[in-house]
C-alpha positions in Angstrom: -10.8 0.6 12.2 -7.0 0.4 11.6 -7.4 -2.7 9.1 -10.4 -1.1 7.0 -8.6 2.1 6.9 -5.4 0.2 5.6 -7.1 -1.7 2.8 -9.5 1.3 1.3 -6.4 3.5 1.5 -4.0 1.1 -0.2 -7.0 -0.2 -3.1 -8.0 3.0 -3.3 -4.9 5.1 -3.9 -4.2 2.3 -6.8 -7.5 3.4 -8.6 -6.8 7.1 -7.9 -3.5 6.4 -9.6 -5.2 4.5 -12.3 -7.9 7.3 -13.3 -5.2 10.0 -13.0 -2.9 8.1 -15.6 -5.8 7.4 -18.0 -6.8 11.3 -17.6 -3.3 12.7 -18.3 -2.8 10.6 -20.8 -5.9 11.2 -23.0 -5.3 15.3 -21.9 -1.8 15.0 -23.6 -2.6 13.3 -26.4 -5.5 16.0 -27.6 -8.6 13.7 -26.4 -9.7 16.0 -23.6 -13.5 15.5 -24.7 -12.9 11.7 -23.6 -12.1 12.5 -20.0 -16.1 12.4 -19.2 -16.4 8.9 -20.8 -13.2 7.8 -18.6 -14.8 9.4 -15.5 -18.1 7.1 -16.5 -16.5 4.0 -16.8 -14.5 4.4 -13.4 -17.9 5.8 -11.3 -19.8 2.3 -13.2 -16.5 0.1 -11.9 -17.4 1.8 -8.3 -20.8 1.4 -8.6 -20.3 -2.4 -9.3 -18.0 -2.8 -6.5 -20.4 -1.2 -4.0 -23.4 -3.2 -5.4 -21.0 -6.6 -5.3 -20.3 -5.8 -1.5 -23.7 -5.2 -0.4 -24.6 -8.7 -2.4 -22.2 -10.2 0.0 -23.4 -8.8 2.9 -27.2 -9.3 2.1 -26.1 -13.1 0.7 -24.4 -13.7 4.4 -27.5 -12.3 6.3 -30.4 -14.2 4.8 -28.2 -17.8 5.3 -28.6 -20.0 8.0 -26.3 -20.6 10.7 -24.3 -23.7 9.4 -24.5 -21.9 5.7 -23.5 -18.4 7.1 -20.2 -20.3 8.7 -19.4 -21.6 5.2 -20.0 -18.7 3.6 -17.7 -16.5 5.9 -14.9 -19.4 5.6 -14.9 -19.6 1.6 -14.9 -15.7 1.4 -12.2 -15.3 4.1 -10.1 -17.8 1.9 -10.9 -16.1 -1.8 -10.2 -13.0 -0.1 -6.8 -13.7 1.2 -5.8 -15.4 -2.3 -7.1 -12.3 -4.0 -4.9 -9.9 -1.9 -2.1 -12.2 -2.1 -1.7 -12.4 -5.4 -2.6 -8.4 -5.6 0.4 -7.1 -3.5 2.4 -9.7 -5.6 1.4 -8.6 -9.0 1.6 -4.7 -7.7 4.8 -5.4 -7.2 6.0 -6.6 -10.0 3.7 -4.3 -12.7 3.4 -0.9 -10.9 6.6 0.3 -12.9 5.3 -0.7 -16.4 1.7 -0.1 -15.6 1.6 3.2 -17.0 2.9 2.1 -20.3 0.2 -0.6 -20.5 -2.7 1.9 -19.7 -1.1 4.4 -22.3 -1.3 1.2 -24.7 -4.9 0.5 -24.5 -6.2 3.8 -24.8 -4.5 4.0 -28.1 -5.9 0.9 -29.0 -9.4 2.2 -27.7 -9.2 5.4 -29.1 -9.2 4.1 -32.8 -12.5 2.4 -31.7 -14.2 5.5 -30.1 -15.0 6.8 -26.4 -17.1 4.1 -25.0 -14.1 2.2 -25.8 -12.3 4.5 -23.8 -14.6 4.1 -21.2 -14.5 0.4 -21.5 -10.6 1.1 -20.7 -11.0 2.9 -17.3 -14.3 0.6 -16.2 -12.1 -2.7 -16.5 -8.9 -1.0 -15.2 -10.4 0.0 -11.6 -13.3 -2.6 -11.6 -10.8 -5.3 -10.4 -9.7 -2.9 -7.9 -13.1 -2.2 -6.8 -14.0 -6.1 -6.8 -11.2 -6.9 -4.4 -11.7 -4.4 -2.1 -15.4 -5.2 -1.6 -14.3 -9.1 -1.0 -11.3 -8.1 1.2 -13.2 -5.5 3.1 -16.3 -7.9 3.7 -14.2 -10.7 5.0 -11.8 -8.1 7.5 -15.5 -6.7 8.3 -16.3 -10.4 9.7 -12.9 -10.4 11.5 -12.7 -7.2 13.5 -14.6 -6.0 15.9 -18.8 -5.4 15.0 -19.1 -1.4 16.2 -18.8 1.4 13.6 -15.2 1.6 13.9 -14.5 -0.6 10.6 -17.0 1.9 8.9 -15.2 4.6 10.2 -11.8 3.2 9.2 -13.1 2.4 5.5 -14.3 6.2 4.6 -11.1 7.7 5.9 -9.3 5.4 4.0 -11.0 6.0 0.9 -10.7 9.9 1.3 -7.3 9.9 2.4 -7.1 7.8 -1.1 -8.6 10.4 -3.3 -7.2 13.2 -1.7 -3.6 11.7 -2.3 -4.4 10.9 -5.9 -5.8 14.2 -6.6 -2.6 15.8 -5.3 -0.3 13.5 -6.9 -2.2 14.0 -10.3 -1.9 17.8 -9.4 1.7 17.7 -9.0 1.4 19.1 -5.2 3.0 16.2 -3.5 6.1 13.9 -4.4 5.2 10.0 -3.2 7.7 7.4 -3.4 5.1 5.0 -5.0 7.6 1.8 -4.7 8.1 2.8 -1.0 4.2 3.4 -0.2 3.2 -0.2 -2.3 5.9 -2.3 -0.1 5.1 -0.9 3.4 1.1 -1.2 2.6 2.1 -4.8 1.1 3.6 -5.9 4.3 0.6 -4.3 6.4 -2.2 -5.8 4.1 0.1 -9.3 4.4 -0.4 -9.2 7.9 -4.1 -8.5 7.9 -4.7 -10.9 5.5 -3.3 -13.7 8.0 -5.7 -12.6 10.0 -8.7 -13.0 8.1 -6.9 -16.4 7.2 -7.1 -17.5 10.6 -11.0 -16.1 10.7 -11.8 -18.5 8.0 -10.0 -21.7 9.3 -12.0 -20.6 12.9 -15.4 -20.9 10.5 -14.6 -24.4 9.3 -13.7 -25.7 12.9 -16.9 -24.5 14.3 -18.9 -26.5 11.6 -16.4 -29.5 12.5 -15.1 -29.6 9.0 -11.5 -29.3 10.4 -10.1 -30.4 14.1 -8.9 -29.0 16.5 -12.0 -26.8 17.8 -11.2 -27.0 21.4 -7.7 -27.4 21.7 -6.5 -23.4 22.3 -3.1 -21.8 21.6 -4.6 -19.0 23.7 -8.1 -18.3 24.8 -8.7 -14.7 26.3 -12.7 -14.6 25.4 -13.8 -14.2 28.9 -11.3 -11.6 30.2 -11.4 -7.7 29.2 -7.8 -7.7 27.6 -7.1 -4.3 26.2 -4.3 -5.7 23.9 -6.7 -8.3 22.7 -9.1 -5.8 22.0 -6.7 -3.5 20.1 -5.4 -6.6 17.9 -8.3 -7.6 17.2 -9.8 -4.6 15.9 -6.5 -3.7 14.1 -5.3 -7.2 12.5 -8.3 -9.4 13.2 -6.5 -11.6 15.8 -9.3 -12.3 18.1 -9.6 -13.4 22.0 -8.6 -17.1 21.0 -6.4 -19.4 18.6 -6.5 -22.6 18.2 -3.2 -24.4 17.6 -4.6 -25.4 14.0 -5.0 -21.7 13.4 -1.3 -20.6 15.2 0.6 -23.1 12.8 -1.1 -21.7 9.8 -0.8 -18.2 11.0 2.4 -18.8 11.2 3.3 -20.4 8.2 1.3 -18.1 5.8 2.8 -14.8 7.5 6.7 -16.0 7.4 6.3 -18.1 4.1 4.7 -15.1 2.2 6.8 -12.1 4.0 10.1 -13.8 3.0 8.6 -14.3 -0.5 7.1 -10.9 -0.8 10.5 -9.0 0.5 12.5 -11.3 -1.9 10.8 -10.3 -5.2 12.2 -7.6 -6.8 10.2 -4.8 -9.4 10.9 -4.7 -12.6 12.9 -2.2 -14.2 10.2 -0.7 -16.6 8.8 2.8 -16.2 7.5 4.0 -12.7 3.9 4.1 -12.4 3.6 8.1 -12.2 6.7 10.3 -12.3 7.3 11.9 -8.8 7.3 15.6 -9.0 8.8 17.9 -9.0 11.1 16.1 -11.5 14.9 17.1 -11.0 16.3 18.2 -14.3 19.2 15.9 -15.7 22.5 18.2 -15.1 24.7 19.1 -18.1 27.7 16.8 -18.9 30.7 19.0 -19.1 33.7 18.5 -21.1 35.7 17.7 -17.2 33.1 15.7 -16.4 33.8 13.4 -19.9 37.5 13.5 -19.2 
């Protein structure tokens, strides 16, 4: 539940901020009539993302045993690659994304409102497709009851609520710290998804060491293992190969992520309330 909540909260808030930036800019520039086109583009992107998630589930459910394991393993690897690239991209580009979106709106406005709807669609659809892929892979990793779905719903609801409050200037949120902390957490979740992908290929016999366990608690009712399985995707058994890849990915990615510094461009969205600049007095100049 915790992992799906975190994924949907992070990705949902990114999408909410993108929509908020676009809406604020078209209203500010006297294009209020384009707001409904923005929403049309964003909703279309959401429908496509949901359809993609449904396609992944349908495909997985109708594959034979060996094919299902191959599909689950490949989607796990793809999800880890996408989410890793996403957290690094967001850390580098978040401060300049507002300016980029404004430029796209200005370019699209010369064509018409449908072009502005296209800006919203393509700005949101990438987040949606990445979220669907990563959530599908994470659902295959964590427990199979209703808790992951509950986490998904709560995460999206929280994300849109926070996004709305930021847009209305009702709360202040340090976005740099938020994306840094959630980025670290997502890397930990991605490590668990990566281990799941390795497990699928070991079951197929494509990778060695399927019976060489670092630990194996599948036959025991261990509360700690149940918690880690439902949060970061570490199940009751791990082979030596899985453990080695988990450690290498986690340490190297976190080290790289914590060393990358964001660009000094404009922030994603101004933090409110903004403190006015204090006037400079003659005494201060002296």
